Each structure stands twice: as structure tokens, then as C-alpha cells.
C-alpha positions as CSV (number, residue, x, y, z in Angstrom):
1,M,-12.4,-14.3,-19.9
2,Q,-9.8,-16.7,-18.6
3,R,-11.0,-19.0,-15.7
4,S,-9.3,-21.3,-13.3
5,W,-10.0,-24.8,-12.1
6,V,-9.7,-23.3,-8.6
7,E,-13.1,-22.0,-7.6
8,V,-13.1,-18.2,-7.3
9,S,-16.2,-16.1,-6.6
10,P,-16.8,-12.9,-8.6
11,E,-16.3,-10.8,-5.5
12,S,-12.9,-12.3,-4.7
13,H,-9.9,-10.0,-4.9
14,F,-7.8,-12.8,-6.3
15,P,-9.0,-14.3,-9.5
16,I,-6.7,-15.9,-12.1
17,Q,-6.3,-12.4,-13.7
18,N,-4.5,-11.2,-10.5
19,L,-2.0,-13.8,-9.1
20,P,-0.1,-11.5,-6.8
21,L,3.2,-12.4,-5.1
22,G,3.8,-12.6,-1.4
23,V,5.9,-14.4,1.2
24,G,4.2,-16.9,3.6
25,R,5.0,-19.6,6.1
26,I,2.8,-22.6,5.4
27,D,2.0,-24.6,8.5
28,A,4.8,-22.7,10.3
29,G,7.4,-23.8,7.7
30,S,10.2,-21.7,6.2
31,P,9.2,-18.5,4.4
32,R,8.8,-18.8,0.7
33,L,7.3,-17.0,-2.3
34,V,3.6,-17.8,-2.8
35,T,0.7,-16.6,-4.8
36,R,-3.0,-16.5,-4.1
37,I,-6.1,-17.5,-6.1
38,G,-9.5,-17.2,-4.4
39,D,-9.1,-18.6,-0.9
40,Q,-6.2,-20.8,-1.9
41,V,-2.4,-20.2,-1.7
42,L,0.0,-21.7,-4.3
43,D,3.5,-22.5,-3.1
44,C,5.8,-21.2,-5.8
45,E,9.0,-22.6,-4.3
46,S,7.7,-26.2,-4.2
47,L,6.6,-25.8,-7.8
48,R,10.1,-24.7,-8.7
49,E,11.8,-27.5,-6.8
50,L,9.8,-30.0,-9.0
51,G,10.7,-28.2,-12.2
52,L,7.1,-27.2,-12.9
53,L,8.1,-23.6,-13.4
54,G,10.5,-24.3,-16.2
55,E,14.3,-23.9,-16.6
56,A,14.3,-20.1,-16.1
57,F,13.9,-20.5,-12.3
58,V,17.0,-22.0,-10.8
59,R,17.3,-19.8,-7.6
60,P,15.1,-20.6,-4.6
61,L,12.1,-18.4,-4.5
62,V,12.3,-17.1,-1.0
63,D,11.0,-13.5,-1.2
64,L,10.1,-10.8,-3.6
65,T,13.7,-9.9,-4.5
66,S,14.3,-13.5,-5.7
67,V,12.9,-12.3,-9.0
68,N,13.4,-9.2,-11.1
69,R,10.6,-7.6,-13.0
70,Q,10.8,-9.7,-16.1
71,E,11.2,-12.9,-14.1
72,A,8.1,-12.0,-12.1
73,R,6.2,-11.4,-15.3
74,E,7.3,-14.9,-16.6
75,L,6.4,-16.5,-13.2
76,R,2.9,-14.9,-13.3
77,H,2.4,-16.1,-16.9
78,R,3.5,-19.7,-15.9
79,L,1.3,-19.7,-12.9
80,S,-1.6,-18.6,-15.0
81,E,-1.0,-21.5,-17.4
82,L,-0.9,-24.1,-14.5
83,L,-4.1,-22.7,-13.0
84,D,-6.1,-22.4,-16.2
85,T,-9.2,-24.5,-16.4
86,E,-7.9,-26.1,-19.6
87,N,-4.6,-27.2,-18.0
88,S,-4.4,-30.5,-16.0
89,E,-0.7,-30.5,-15.2
90,L,-1.2,-29.9,-11.4
91,N,-4.4,-31.9,-11.3
92,R,-2.6,-35.0,-12.5
93,L,-0.2,-34.9,-9.6
94,P,-0.9,-37.5,-6.8
95,D,-0.9,-35.0,-4.0
96,L,-2.1,-31.5,-4.9
97,S,-1.8,-30.4,-1.2
98,T,2.0,-30.3,-1.8
99,F,1.4,-27.1,-3.7
100,V,-2.0,-25.8,-2.8
101,C,-3.4,-25.0,0.6
102,S,-6.1,-22.9,2.2
103,V,-5.1,-19.3,3.1
104,D,-5.9,-20.1,6.7
105,R,-2.8,-22.3,6.9
106,V,-0.5,-19.5,5.8
107,E,1.1,-16.9,8.0
108,M,2.0,-14.0,5.7
109,Q,5.2,-12.0,6.1
110,L,6.5,-8.8,4.6
111,P,7.4,-9.7,1.0
112,C,11.1,-9.0,1.5
113,R,13.6,-7.1,3.6
114,I,12.9,-3.4,3.0
115,P,16.1,-1.4,2.7
116,A,14.4,2.0,2.5
117,F,11.0,3.5,2.8
118,V,10.0,6.8,1.1
119,D,6.7,8.5,1.8
120,F,5.2,11.0,-0.7
121,Y,2.5,13.6,-0.3
122,S,0.8,13.1,-3.7
123,G,-2.9,13.2,-2.7
124,I,-3.9,16.7,-3.7
125,H,-7.2,16.7,-1.9
126,H,-5.5,15.7,1.4
127,A,-2.7,18.3,0.9
128,S,-5.4,20.9,0.2
129,N,-7.4,20.0,3.3
130,V,-4.4,20.1,5.6
131,G,-3.4,23.5,4.1
132,R,-6.9,24.8,4.8
133,M,-6.8,23.6,8.4
134,F,-3.3,24.8,9.3
135,R,-2.8,27.7,7.0
136,P,-6.3,29.3,6.7
137,D,-4.9,32.7,5.7
138,M,-2.8,31.3,2.9
139,P,-3.4,29.3,-0.3
140,P,-4.0,25.7,0.7
141,L,-1.1,24.3,-1.5
142,L,2.4,25.6,-1.2
143,P,4.0,26.9,-4.4
144,N,6.0,23.8,-5.1
145,Y,3.1,21.3,-4.9
146,R,2.1,21.4,-8.6
147,Y,5.7,21.2,-9.8
148,L,7.2,18.2,-7.9
149,P,6.1,15.2,-5.9
150,V,6.7,16.3,-2.3
151,G,8.2,13.5,-0.1
152,Y,10.6,12.5,2.6
153,N,12.7,9.5,3.5
154,G,11.1,7.6,6.3
155,R,12.0,4.5,8.5
156,A,12.2,1.1,6.8
157,S,12.9,-0.6,10.2
158,T,9.3,0.0,11.5
159,V,7.4,-1.2,8.4
160,V,5.1,-4.1,9.5
161,V,2.9,-6.6,7.8
162,S,-0.9,-6.5,8.0
163,G,-2.2,-7.8,11.3
164,S,0.6,-6.5,13.4
165,Q,-0.5,-4.5,16.5
166,I,0.5,-0.9,16.6
167,N,1.9,0.5,19.9
168,R,0.8,3.9,20.8
169,P,4.0,6.0,20.6
170,S,5.3,8.6,23.0
171,G,6.9,11.8,22.1
172,Q,6.8,15.6,22.6
173,F,3.7,17.7,21.9
174,K,2.5,21.0,23.0
175,R,-1.0,21.6,24.3
176,A,-2.9,24.7,23.1
177,D,-3.1,26.2,26.6
178,S,0.7,25.8,27.3
179,D,3.8,27.6,26.2
180,V,6.1,24.5,26.7
181,P,5.8,20.9,25.5
182,V,5.3,17.8,27.4
183,F,6.4,14.2,26.8
184,G,3.9,11.4,26.7
185,P,1.7,9.1,24.6
186,T,0.2,10.7,21.6
187,Q,-3.4,12.0,22.1
188,E,-4.0,12.3,18.3
189,L,-3.2,9.0,16.8
190,D,-4.3,8.7,13.1
191,Y,-4.3,6.4,10.1
192,E,-3.3,7.5,6.6
193,L,-4.9,5.7,3.6
194,E,-2.1,5.1,1.1
195,V,-1.0,2.8,-1.7
196,G,2.7,1.9,-2.2
197,F,4.9,0.3,-4.7
198,F,7.9,-2.1,-4.2
199,L,10.9,-1.8,-6.3
200,A,12.0,-4.8,-8.4
201,E,15.2,-3.2,-9.8
202,G,17.4,-0.4,-8.8
203,N,19.7,1.9,-10.7
204,G,23.3,2.9,-10.8
205,A,24.6,5.8,-8.7
206,G,24.2,9.0,-10.7
207,K,21.8,7.4,-13.2
208,P,18.2,8.8,-12.9
209,I,15.3,6.6,-13.8
210,S,13.1,8.3,-16.5
211,V,9.4,8.7,-16.0
212,N,8.8,6.5,-19.0
213,D,11.0,3.7,-17.7
214,A,9.9,4.0,-14.0
215,E,7.3,1.3,-14.1
216,S,9.7,-1.3,-15.4
217,H,11.5,-0.9,-12.1
218,M,8.4,-1.7,-10.0
219,Q,7.4,-5.1,-8.8
220,G,3.8,-4.1,-7.9
221,L,1.5,-2.2,-5.5
222,V,0.3,-2.8,-1.9
223,L,-1.9,-1.0,0.5
224,V,-0.1,1.2,3.0
225,N,-1.2,2.7,6.4
226,D,1.4,5.3,7.4
227,W,0.2,5.8,11.0
228,S,0.7,9.4,12.3
229,A,0.8,11.1,15.6
230,R,-0.7,14.5,14.7
231,D,0.2,16.3,17.9
232,F,3.8,15.3,17.6
233,Q,3.8,16.3,14.0
234,R,2.3,19.7,14.6
235,W,5.1,20.5,17.2
236,E,8.1,19.0,15.4
237,Y,7.5,19.4,11.6
238,Q,9.0,22.9,11.2
239,P,11.5,23.3,9.7
240,L,12.5,19.8,8.5
241,G,9.2,17.8,8.4
242,P,8.0,14.6,10.1
243,F,10.2,12.7,12.5
244,L,8.8,10.9,15.6
245,A,5.3,11.6,14.4
246,K,5.7,9.2,11.5
247,S,8.6,6.9,12.2
248,F,7.0,4.5,14.8
249,A,5.0,2.3,12.4
250,T,4.0,1.8,8.8
251,S,1.7,-1.1,7.9
252,A,1.8,-2.8,4.4
253,S,-0.6,-5.4,3.0
254,P,1.1,-8.8,2.2
255,W,0.0,-9.3,-1.5
256,V,2.0,-7.4,-4.1
257,V,-0.3,-6.8,-7.1
258,S,1.6,-6.5,-10.4
259,L,1.1,-3.5,-12.7
260,D,0.4,-6.1,-15.5
261,A,-2.7,-7.2,-13.6
262,L,-3.8,-3.6,-13.2
263,E,-3.2,-2.6,-16.8
264,P,-6.9,-2.6,-17.8
265,F,-7.5,0.0,-15.1
266,R,-5.0,2.6,-16.2
267,V,-6.4,6.2,-16.3
268,A,-4.9,9.6,-17.0
269,G,-4.4,12.0,-14.2
270,V,-5.2,15.8,-14.4
271,Q,-2.2,18.1,-13.9
272,E,-2.3,21.8,-14.2
273,P,0.2,23.3,-15.1
274,P,1.7,20.6,-17.2
275,P,4.7,18.9,-15.4
276,L,8.2,19.8,-16.4
277,P,9.6,17.7,-19.2
278,H,11.5,15.2,-16.9
279,L,8.1,14.4,-15.2
280,A,5.9,14.3,-18.3
281,G,5.2,10.7,-19.3
282,R,4.1,9.5,-22.7
283,R,1.1,7.6,-21.5
284,P,-1.5,7.6,-18.7
285,S,0.1,6.4,-15.4
286,N,-2.6,6.5,-12.8
287,F,-5.0,3.7,-11.9
288,D,-8.7,3.4,-11.1
289,I,-8.6,1.5,-7.8
290,E,-11.4,1.7,-5.3
291,L,-10.3,2.1,-1.7
292,E,-12.2,1.8,1.6
293,V,-11.5,2.5,5.3
294,A,-13.3,0.6,8.0
295,L,-13.0,1.1,11.8
296,K,-13.9,-1.5,14.5
297,T,-13.8,-0.4,18.2
298,P,-13.7,-2.9,21.1
299,R,-17.5,-2.4,21.6
300,M,-18.4,-3.1,18.0
301,S,-19.5,-6.5,16.6
302,Q,-18.2,-5.8,13.1
303,P,-16.2,-3.1,11.3
304,E,-18.0,-0.1,9.8
305,T,-16.9,1.6,6.6
306,I,-16.1,5.3,7.3
307,A,-14.5,6.4,4.0
308,R,-14.3,5.5,0.3
309,S,-11.6,6.9,-1.9
310,N,-9.8,6.0,-5.2
311,V,-6.2,5.9,-6.3
312,K,-7.1,8.0,-9.4
313,F,-7.3,11.0,-7.0
314,L,-3.5,11.1,-6.8
315,Y,-2.0,14.2,-8.4
316,W,1.4,12.6,-8.9
317,S,1.6,9.1,-10.3
318,F,3.8,6.3,-9.0
319,A,6.0,6.6,-12.2
320,Q,6.4,10.4,-11.5
321,Q,7.3,9.7,-7.8
322,L,10.1,7.3,-8.7
323,A,11.4,9.6,-11.5
324,H,11.5,12.5,-9.1
325,Q,13.2,10.5,-6.4
326,T,16.1,9.5,-8.7
327,S,16.2,12.7,-10.8
328,N,19.2,13.9,-8.8
329,G,21.1,10.6,-9.3
330,T,19.9,8.9,-6.1
331,R,20.7,5.2,-6.0
332,V,17.8,3.0,-5.2
333,E,17.6,-0.7,-4.5
334,P,15.3,-3.7,-5.0
335,G,12.8,-4.1,-2.2
336,E,12.5,-0.5,-1.4
337,L,8.9,0.6,-0.5
338,Y,7.4,3.9,-1.6
339,G,4.1,5.3,-0.1
340,S,1.8,7.6,-2.1
341,G,0.8,9.8,0.7
342,T,-2.8,10.0,2.0
343,I,-5.3,9.4,-0.8
344,S,-8.5,11.5,-0.1
345,G,-11.3,12.4,-2.5
346,P,-13.0,15.7,-3.0
347,D,-15.8,15.1,-0.4
348,P,-15.9,14.3,3.4
349,G,-17.0,10.7,2.8
350,S,-13.8,10.1,0.8
351,F,-11.2,11.6,3.3
352,G,-8.3,9.3,3.9
353,S,-7.5,10.3,7.5
354,L,-9.3,11.1,10.7
355,L,-7.6,14.4,10.8
356,E,-9.7,15.3,7.7
357,A,-12.8,13.2,8.6
358,S,-13.2,15.0,12.0
359,W,-11.8,18.2,10.5
360,R,-9.0,18.5,13.1
361,G,-11.4,17.2,15.9
362,S,-14.2,19.7,15.4
363,R,-16.6,17.2,13.7
364,P,-16.2,13.8,15.4
365,V,-16.9,10.7,13.3
366,V,-20.0,8.9,14.8
367,L,-20.2,5.1,14.5
368,S,-23.7,3.9,13.9
369,E,-23.7,0.6,15.8
370,T,-22.6,2.0,19.2
371,G,-22.9,5.8,18.9
372,E,-19.2,6.1,19.8
373,K,-17.4,9.2,18.5
374,R,-13.9,9.4,17.2
375,T,-11.7,12.4,16.5
376,F,-8.6,10.3,16.7
377,L,-7.9,6.6,17.4
378,E,-8.3,5.1,20.9
379,D,-6.6,2.0,22.3
380,G,-8.2,-1.2,21.0
381,D,-9.4,0.4,17.7
382,E,-8.8,-1.6,14.6
383,V,-8.3,0.1,11.2
384,I,-9.0,-2.0,8.1
385,F,-8.1,-0.9,4.5
386,T,-9.3,-2.7,1.4
387,G,-8.8,-1.9,-2.2
388,Y,-9.7,-3.3,-5.6
389,A,-10.2,-2.5,-9.3
390,Q,-13.5,-3.6,-10.7
391,G,-13.5,-5.3,-14.1
392,I,-16.4,-7.0,-15.9
393,G,-17.2,-10.1,-13.9
394,Y,-14.0,-10.0,-11.8
395,R,-11.9,-7.9,-9.4
396,I,-8.2,-7.2,-9.1
397,G,-7.7,-6.6,-5.3
398,F,-5.3,-6.4,-2.5
399,G,-7.2,-8.1,0.2
400,E,-7.1,-6.4,3.6
401,L,-4.6,-4.3,5.5
402,R,-5.3,-4.5,9.3
403,G,-3.8,-2.9,12.3
404,Q,-5.0,-2.6,15.9
405,V,-3.9,0.1,18.4
406,R,-2.7,-1.0,21.8
407,A,-1.4,1.0,24.7
């Protein structure tokens, strides 16, 4: 197993086998492309300026769209060489701090300007739970669910990086004891446990991306929290779907993990009936990535894990999502972000939203440290997502995705 001269613990999300890309401001400097290994951040742009990345990198590395998929692959390979325990190129330099610094000195940003955000509904256990709650006299899944990845185009303008505070939104909702709606702050604010992918390359107008070529258009994966106002959503979603209930905030983790790093954790999904030919890929396209949700209220001394799920529970893979999005000839662009939809598992301890965990408010979640109960999020609550794939002696992870609710 490859090792680095940078010390990395076996529990770290960021060994030399990962080397994700992100955008950070080191000591309040200008934003630039960086990578992470253990608790250290490596400045890719400074390496480029001194010619340590090779002749292939002539453009400034300022964000994720500075490199296409092949260039990102070459960059990761070169970084792996420089950080390998057998390589002394960086160690021979007189001032290593020019390139390497503690993660505490870096303010992470969104990895690029996001031109579009698309949110899918590909978690079959979540979709089934919602169907049982809101359509108890009907089959839990609507007839189209097993034939296409259901989704909608969301708001890219309100995607924020991990650590950003989330303002409680206002909108219309109707109470159960009233015939008319009111306008005010949501009473049912919720999180949604998702994983998303960033596009590295787009397509031409009228040129679909095939399911077998879809991953070559992806830069990598991030954790996503697509915050939801359930009372708004219940009132407004018919007949066109989410609007104010979802558009106010979406949080994304800062480190974009490449599919190359996740290749050892590829698994096959289970789909019945078989997908139509344009969505039937030649190889497994899902991933075994453990996910956790933790909650910390203002009264708690530390976060408490309240759910554990896995990306492998997705019914529709990332490749199928992108193939479906472009199957009608839709033009897509580098930097676009696609969310998976809520990833729930088959049992209550794996549900990826409070809507499910509290079963629409009928079974409150009880926090062990303080005895507090939650059906939905209250002001001051902080939600923390983590995710990683477990290898033999190492992990490929995403770090944390944090967001705190404020009035």
C-alpha cells in the first residue's frame, strides 16, 4: 500500500490514496486549487508556479473548472508522486511551508462557480417512506420511479460551503386545523442526507451523454445537505414540485473526491425491472460509502450520531442520473452540481431525514445527553454529515459537512 512522508492516521479521511481537490484561501490569501493529505493542505497553484507539476499545467489553478477530467487525473497522479514516501523533491526545498500548511490555516470555499444545481430523488427507501406517509392508500412508489431517475432543477445561487449558517426561511404553509394558508417561518425545517457530483466537462446542445460515458464527465463527489421546509413543501409541491421549500439553501462539503480514488469501492446496484437500454450501463456504477448524520443542539457538549446510511442504497446511480438528465439533448456545463436525493437505508436507524426518523413528527428523536426531543430542527441546531469508504488499513473520505440553523 502506498504511503506518504506526510504523517496520516489510519482513521483519516485523507490518505495519499485520496488527494481530493478543493479551493481554499491560505492565511486569507487569494483562492486557489488545493489538495489535502491528513491534516495538511498542499497548495497546487504554488507548485504549478514553480514548475513542479510539469509542462502540462500552464493555466493558473484557481478552481475546480481550471482542469478537465483528464487533467485532474494527471494532477492527482503527480501529487501522489510528490507526496510518496520514496520521493524527496519537495523535502529538498528550503522552505516547505510555501506549499504545505495545516488545514487550520485554510478557509475553504465552494470549489467553483456553480452554474446549475439539479436534485434527484434516487434513494428508493426514502421515496418509499415518503409515499407511505403521504399516500397511505396507494403504492408507496409512483409508477415512473423504477423507470427513470426522478429529479428537478434547483437553485445554484443558494448553494453554500460547509460551515455556512442556514437562515430559517419564511414562506406559505397551511396548518392542519385551517382552510387557508399563512406566511411565516417554517415550523418543519429538515436536513436531507445526500451525495452529489460536480461536472468536469459538458456536452454540446442536442448531444446526450451516454450512461457508459457519464462518469468521464464527472470531476468527483461531495456530501450534500439539501435543506427542506416540509410544511412549505406539503402545501406547494402539487402540481409542479418543490419551490420555496427547497430553494433557500443547499450545503456542500469542500473536498471533491475523485471517482478514481473511489474505484476500489464500486458495487452493483439492484434494479427491478431492468432499466431501459439508454440507462443500462455495462459495469457496476454504485459505491459502498458509509454515511453518518450527527446533531448538536445548543445544550449539548458534543454531537450525537442519529443515523447511519450508505451510498449503495441509491436505486439510480450517478451515471444514470447524468445520462437521464441529458437524454433529451439538454446542454450541461462544467461546474454543475447534481444531488442524489435523500439516501436512506431500510431501517429507522438509517433514515436520512428527520421527516423519516420522527415519522412525520409522530416519533420524536430523543438525544441521549440532554433528553431533548426533535421532530424537526430548532434554531441553534447544528447538523453534521460525514462519509467515507473503508479500505484495508485506510479510508477514502469527504471530511465533514456542517450547517447550523439560525433564526
